[in-house]
VODRENKE-330155 format. One record per residue (C-alpha): x, z, y. Coordinates in steps of 0.1 Angstrom, whole numbers, padded with zeros to 4 digits, always signed. Example, Ala and Ser with C-alpha at 12.3 -4.5 7.8 and 13.67 -1.06 7.14 Angstrom:
2
+0123+0078-0045 +0137+0071-0011 
REM end
This chain:
56
+1273+0816-0721 +1250+0845-0726 +1221+0856-0704 +1222+0887-0683 +1194+0908-0670 +1195+0913-0632 +1185+0944-0611 +1151+0926-0607 +1142+0940-0641 +1110+0962-0641 +1117+0973-0677 +1084+0960-0690 +1099+0951-0724 +1084+0916-0725 +1119+0901-0731 +1126+0924-0762 +1100+0909-0786 +1109+0873-0774 +1146+0876-0785 +1151+0858-0819 +1184+0878-0825 +1175+0912-0812 +1201+0910-0784 +1181+0930-0759 +1179+0967-0758 +1169+0994-0733 +1196+1004-0709 +1199+1027-0681 +1169+1019-0661 +1169+0982-0670 +1171+0962-0702 +1204+0948-0712 +1216+0918-0733 +1244+0920-0756 +1266+0890-0748 +1282+0890-0783 +1247+0886-0799 +1230+0864-0773 +1227+0827-0784 +1217+0815-0750 +1183+0802-0760 +1164+0813-0729 +1134+0828-0746 +1137+0860-0726 +1137+0841-0693 +1106+0823-0702 +1085+0855-0707 +1099+0877-0680 +1073+0882-0651 +1102+0888-0625 +1128+0862-0637 +1153+0890-0643 +1172+0873-0673 +1196+0848-0657 +1223+0825-0671 +1255+0844-0668 
REM end
């Protein structure tokens, strides 16, 4: 099950560099995770200062 970025996202970009499969991109106001690419590793959740990436 892929991760999803919640509305808590502050668009800091910390998660982008942590993703080993480049599944995260800048969306409309917040970052988004491509569920087809996400490997559910949790790296993004580990670096997010506001805990925006959540298990979907």
